[in-house]
C-alpha positions in Angstrom: 20.9 -12.5 27.1 21.6 -13.4 23.5 19.3 -16.4 23.6 16.5 -14.3 25.0 17.0 -11.6 22.4 17.0 -14.2 19.6 13.8 -15.8 21.0 12.1 -12.4 20.9 13.2 -11.7 17.4 12.0 -15.2 16.3 8.6 -14.7 17.9 8.2 -11.4 16.2 9.2 -12.8 12.8 6.8 -15.8 13.2 4.0 -13.5 14.2 4.5 -11.2 11.2 4.8 -14.2 8.8 1.5 -15.5 10.1 -0.2 -12.2 9.6 1.2 -11.8 6.1 0.0 -15.3 5.1 -3.5 -14.7 6.4 -3.7 -11.4 4.5 -2.6 -13.0 1.3 -5.3 -15.7 1.7 -7.9 -12.9 2.3 -6.8 -11.0 -0.8 -7.1 -14.1 -2.9 -10.5 -14.7 -1.5 -11.6 -11.2 -2.5 -10.8 -11.9 -6.1 -12.7 -15.2 -6.0 -15.6 -13.3 -4.4 -15.8 -10.8 -7.2 -15.9 -13.5 -9.9 -18.6 -15.4 -7.9 -20.6 -12.1 -7.6 -20.5 -11.5 -11.4 -21.5 -15.1 -12.1 -24.6 -14.5 -9.9 -25.2 -11.3 -11.8 -25.1 -13.2 -15.0 -27.8 -15.5 -13.7 -30.0 -12.6 -12.8 -29.5 -11.0 -16.3 -30.3 -14.2 -18.1 -33.5 -14.7 -16.0 -34.6 -11.1 -16.6 -33.9 -11.3 -20.3 -36.0 -14.4 -20.7 -38.7 -12.9 -18.5 -39.0 -9.7 -20.4 -38.8 -11.5 -23.7 -42.0 -13.3 -22.7 -40.6 -16.7 -21.7 -42.0 -16.3 -18.2 -40.2 -17.2 -15.0 -37.7 -20.1 -15.6 -34.8 -21.6 -13.7 -31.4 -21.1 -15.3 -27.9 -22.5 -14.7 -24.7 -22.3 -16.5 -21.1 -21.3 -16.4 -19.1 -18.3 -17.4 -15.3 -17.9 -17.2 -14.9 -20.9 -14.9 -17.6 -19.8 -12.5 -21.1 -21.3 -12.3 -24.4 -19.7 -11.6 -27.8 -21.1 -10.7 -30.8 -18.7 -10.9 -34.5 -19.2 -10.1 -37.5 -17.0 -10.0 -40.9 -17.2 -8.6 -44.1 -15.3 -8.8 -45.8 -14.2 -5.6 -49.0 -12.4 -4.8 -48.7 -8.8 -3.5 -47.8 -8.5 0.2 -46.8 -12.2 0.5 -44.1 -13.2 3.0 -42.4 -15.2 0.3 -40.8 -12.2 -1.2 -38.9 -9.8 1.2 -40.2 -6.6 -0.3 -43.9 -5.5 0.1 -46.2 -5.2 -2.9 -43.9 -7.3 -5.1 -45.0 -9.6 -7.9 -41.9 -11.7 -8.6 -38.5 -12.4 -7.2 -35.4 -13.7 -8.8 -32.5 -15.2 -6.9 -29.1 -16.2 -8.3 -26.1 -17.9 -6.7 -22.7 -17.7 -8.3 -19.8 -20.0 -7.3 -16.1 -19.8 -8.1 -13.4 -21.9 -6.5 -15.4 -22.6 -3.4 -16.6 -19.0 -2.9 -20.4 -18.4 -3.2 -22.2 -15.1 -3.7 -25.9 -14.5 -4.1 -28.1 -11.8 -5.6 -31.8 -11.4 -5.1 -34.0 -8.9 -6.9 -37.7 -8.3 -6.8 -40.3 -6.2 -8.6 
């Protein structure tokens, strides 16, 4: 009876430990995801700044706070299938990466 009880307690303890470790990994991944998202946002901001400054549509890449971003833009005719929103004239897409986590932002106008 004691061995059976100890086996059940061990199984519960191992199950809870596995759940706790997976939750910790997920929480760490969320922090990396936020950093990657803001890196992608930086790429969008740099692209829009140059675009509105008159430099046209250019590709940009760089790093910020240990994260990297790669942004590109393209001009499209109205109602083109290249840009997901109808009646748009340009699209910008930026991908941010941090510690193996990637997040992307796409804007259009």
